[in-house]
ROSE-4610 file (N, C-alpha, C; in Angstrom, 1 decimal, always signed):
// ROSE-4610
residu = [M/M/M/S/S/S/L/L/L/E/E/E/K/K/K/D/D/D/K/K/K/E/E/E/E/E/E/K/K/K/L/L/L/R/R/R/K/K/K/L/L/L/Q/Q/Q/E/E/E/K/K/K/L/L/L/S/S/S/F/F/F/F/F/F/E/E/E/G/G/G/K/K/K/L/L/L/K/K/K/M/M/M/K/K/K/M/M/M/R/R/R/R/R/R/Y/Y/Y/R/R/R/G/G/G/V/V/V/V/V/V/H/H/H/E/E/E/S/S/S/A/A/A/S/S/S/S/S/S/E/E/E/M/M/M/K/K/K/H/H/H/Q/Q/Q/E/E/E/V/V/V/M/M/M/V/V/V/L/L/L/K/K/K/A/A/A/M/M/M/V/V/V/T/T/T/G/G/G/L/L/L/Q/Q/Q/K/K/K/E/E/E/I/I/I/Q/Q/Q/D/D/D/L/L/L/L/L/L/D/D/D/I/I/I/I/I/I/K/K/K/K/K/K/K/K/K]
num = [1/1/1/2/2/2/3/3/3/4/4/4/5/5/5/6/6/6/7/7/7/8/8/8/9/9/9/10/10/10/11/11/11/12/12/12/13/13/13/14/14/14/15/15/15/16/16/16/17/17/17/18/18/18/19/19/19/20/20/20/21/21/21/22/22/22/23/23/23/24/24/24/25/25/25/26/26/26/27/27/27/28/28/28/29/29/29/30/30/30/31/31/31/32/32/32/33/33/33/34/34/34/35/35/35/36/36/36/37/37/37/38/38/38/39/39/39/40/40/40/41/41/41/42/42/42/43/43/43/44/44/44/45/45/45/46/46/46/47/47/47/48/48/48/49/49/49/50/50/50/51/51/51/52/52/52/53/53/53/54/54/54/55/55/55/56/56/56/57/57/57/58/58/58/59/59/59/60/60/60/61/61/61/62/62/62/63/63/63/64/64/64/65/65/65/66/66/66/67/67/67/68/68/68/69/69/69/70/70/70/71/71/71/72/72/72/73/73/73]
x = [+7.3/+7.4/+7.5/+8.3/+7.9/+7.1/+6.6/+5.6/+6.2/+7.1/+7.9/+8.0/+8.6/+8.5/+7.3/+6.2/+5.0/+4.7/+5.1/+4.6/+5.3/+6.4/+7.1/+6.7/+6.3/+5.7/+4.4/+3.5/+2.9/+2.8/+3.6/+4.0/+4.9/+5.4/+5.9/+4.7/+3.7/+2.5/+1.3/+1.4/+0.4/+1.3/+2.7/+3.5/+3.4/+3.6/+3.1/+1.9/+0.6/-0.8/-0.8/-0.4/-0.4/+0.2/+1.4/+2.1/+1.3/+0.7/-0.7/-1.2/-2.2/-3.4/-2.9/-1.6/-1.3/-1.1/-0.5/-0.2/-1.7/-2.5/-3.8/-4.6/-4.7/-5.2/-4.1/-2.6/-2.2/-2.9/-3.1/-3.5/-4.9/-5.8/-7.3/-7.3/-6.0/-6.0/-5.7/-5.2/-4.6/-5.9/-6.4/-8.1/-9.1/-8.9/-9.8/-10.3/-11.4/-11.8/-12.9/-13.1/-14.1/-15.4/-16.6/-18.2/-18.6/-18.8/-19.8/-21.5/-21.8/-23.3/-24.3/-24.9/-25.6/-25.1/-24.1/-22.9/-22.7/-23.3/-23.4/-21.7/-21.6/-19.8/-18.9/-19.2/-18.5/-18.8/-19.8/-20.1/-19.7/-19.2/-19.0/-17.0/-16.3/-14.9/-14.9/-16.0/-15.5/-15.5/-16.8/-16.9/-15.3/-14.9/-13.8/-12.8/-12.4/-11.1/-11.7/-12.5/-12.9/-12.6/-12.9/-12.6/-11.3/-10.6/-9.0/-8.6/-8.8/-8.4/-8.6/-9.7/-9.9/-9.0/-8.5/-8.3/-6.5/-6.1/-5.0/-4.3/-5.7/-5.9/-5.7/-6.3/-6.8/-5.1/-4.6/-3.5/-2.6/-2.5/-1.1/-1.6/-2.9/-3.2/-2.6/-3.0/-2.6/-1.2/-0.2/+1.1/+2.0/+1.3/+1.8/+1.5/+0.3/-0.6/+0.6/+0.8/+1.9/+3.4/+3.7/+5.0/+5.2/+4.1/+4.3/+4.4/+3.6/+3.8/+5.3/+5.4/+6.9/+8.0/+8.4/+8.9/+8.8/+7.7/+7.7/+8.3/+8.6/+9.3/+10.4]
y = [-17.1/-15.9/-14.6/-14.0/-13.0/-11.8/-11.5/-10.5/-9.0/-8.9/-7.3/-8.1/-9.5/-10.1/-10.1/-10.4/-10.3/-9.0/-8.1/-6.5/-6.3/-6.7/-6.2/-7.4/-8.0/-8.9/-8.4/-7.7/-7.2/-5.9/-5.2/-3.7/-4.3/-5.5/-5.6/-5.9/-6.3/-6.9/-5.8/-4.8/-3.6/-2.4/-2.6/-1.8/-2.3/-3.7/-4.2/-4.1/-4.3/-3.3/-2.2/-1.3/-0.2/+0.1/-0.1/-0.4/-0.6/-1.9/-2.2/-1.4/-1.1/+0.0/+1.1/+1.6/+2.8/+3.0/+1.8/+1.5/+1.7/+0.7/+0.7/+2.5/+2.9/+4.2/+5.2/+5.1/+5.7/+5.5/+4.4/+4.0/+4.3/+4.1/+5.2/+6.4/+7.2/+8.7/+9.1/+8.6/+8.8/+9.3/+8.5/+8.3/+9.1/+9.4/+10.3/+11.5/+11.6/+13.4/+13.7/+12.7/+13.5/+12.9/+13.4/+12.7/+13.5/+13.0/+13.4/+13.4/+14.2/+14.3/+13.1/+12.6/+11.4/+10.4/+10.0/+8.8/+7.8/+6.6/+5.9/+5.3/+5.0/+4.7/+5.8/+6.9/+7.8/+7.6/+7.5/+7.4/+6.0/+5.2/+3.5/+4.2/+4.8/+5.1/+5.8/+6.7/+7.5/+7.1/+6.0/+5.3/+4.7/+3.9/+3.2/+4.0/+5.1/+6.4/+6.2/+6.9/+6.9/+5.8/+4.6/+3.2/+3.1/+3.3/+3.1/+4.4/+5.5/+6.5/+6.1/+5.9/+5.5/+4.3/+3.2/+2.2/+2.6/+3.5/+4.1/+4.7/+5.8/+6.3/+5.7/+4.3/+3.7/+3.1/+2.7/+1.8/+2.6/+3.7/+4.7/+4.9/+5.2/+5.6/+4.0/+2.9/+1.8/+1.4/+1.9/+1.7/+2.8/+4.1/+4.9/+4.6/+3.9/+3.8/+2.1/+1.4/+0.1/+0.5/+1.7/+2.6/+3.3/+3.9/+4.4/+3.2/+2.3/+1.2/+0.6/+0.2/-0.3/+0.7/+2.1/+2.8/+3.1/+2.7/+3.2/+2.3/+0.6/-0.1/-0.4]
z = [+35.1/+34.6/+36.0/+36.1/+36.9/+36.6/+37.7/+37.2/+36.7/+36.4/+35.6/+34.3/+34.0/+32.8/+31.8/+33.1/+32.0/+31.6/+32.8/+32.1/+30.9/+31.0/+29.8/+28.2/+29.0/+27.5/+27.1/+27.7/+27.8/+27.2/+27.5/+27.1/+25.6/+25.1/+23.7/+23.2/+24.1/+22.6/+22.5/+23.5/+23.1/+22.4/+22.2/+21.3/+19.4/+19.9/+18.1/+17.8/+18.7/+18.3/+18.0/+18.7/+18.7/+17.1/+16.8/+15.7/+14.1/+14.4/+13.6/+13.2/+14.1/+14.0/+13.4/+13.8/+13.5/+11.9/+11.2/+10.1/+9.0/+10.2/+9.2/+8.9/+10.0/+10.4/+9.3/+9.4/+8.3/+6.6/+6.5/+4.9/+4.4/+5.9/+5.9/+5.3/+6.4/+6.3/+5.0/+4.2/+3.0/+2.0/+2.1/+0.9/+2.1/+3.0/+4.0/+3.7/+2.9/+3.5/+3.7/+4.7/+5.6/+5.3/+5.8/+5.3/+4.3/+3.2/+2.0/+2.7/+2.6/+2.9/+2.0/+3.1/+2.4/+1.6/+2.1/+1.4/+2.2/+2.2/+3.2/+3.0/+1.8/+1.9/+2.7/+2.6/+3.1/+4.6/+5.1/+6.3/+7.1/+6.4/+6.9/+6.8/+5.6/+6.1/+7.2/+7.5/+8.4/+9.9/+9.9/+11.0/+11.3/+9.9/+10.4/+10.6/+10.3/+10.3/+12.1/+12.5/+13.8/+15.2/+14.6/+15.2/+15.3/+14.5/+14.3/+15.2/+15.0/+16.1/+17.4/+17.7/+19.0/+19.9/+18.8/+19.1/+19.5/+18.9/+18.7/+19.8/+20.2/+21.7/+22.2/+22.7/+23.8/+24.1/+23.1/+23.1/+23.5/+22.9/+23.8/+25.2/+25.5/+27.1/+27.9/+27.2/+28.0/+28.1/+27.1/+26.9/+28.3/+28.1/+29.3/+30.5/+30.5/+32.0/+32.9/+31.7/+31.9/+32.4/+31.9/+31.5/+32.9/+33.4/+34.4/+36.0/+35.5/+36.4/+37.0/+35.6/+35.4/+36.1/+35.9/+36.6/+37.9/+38.3/+39.8/+40.8/+40.2/+40.9/+40.5]
């Protein structure tokens, strides 16, 4: 495979991951009501939402960086 095809394949995989995690985040946000004071279950749900948000943000940045590299060539 050429270097450009490798980058396109990586981009496709990143976009698939992003779609997957955006879907999971969307489902979690439907029932998310913030953190209820002194509730372990609420704390766990909050942590899950924060992790998913961080994953989505990280994937979006990685995709944008890869698109910038592809466009420069």
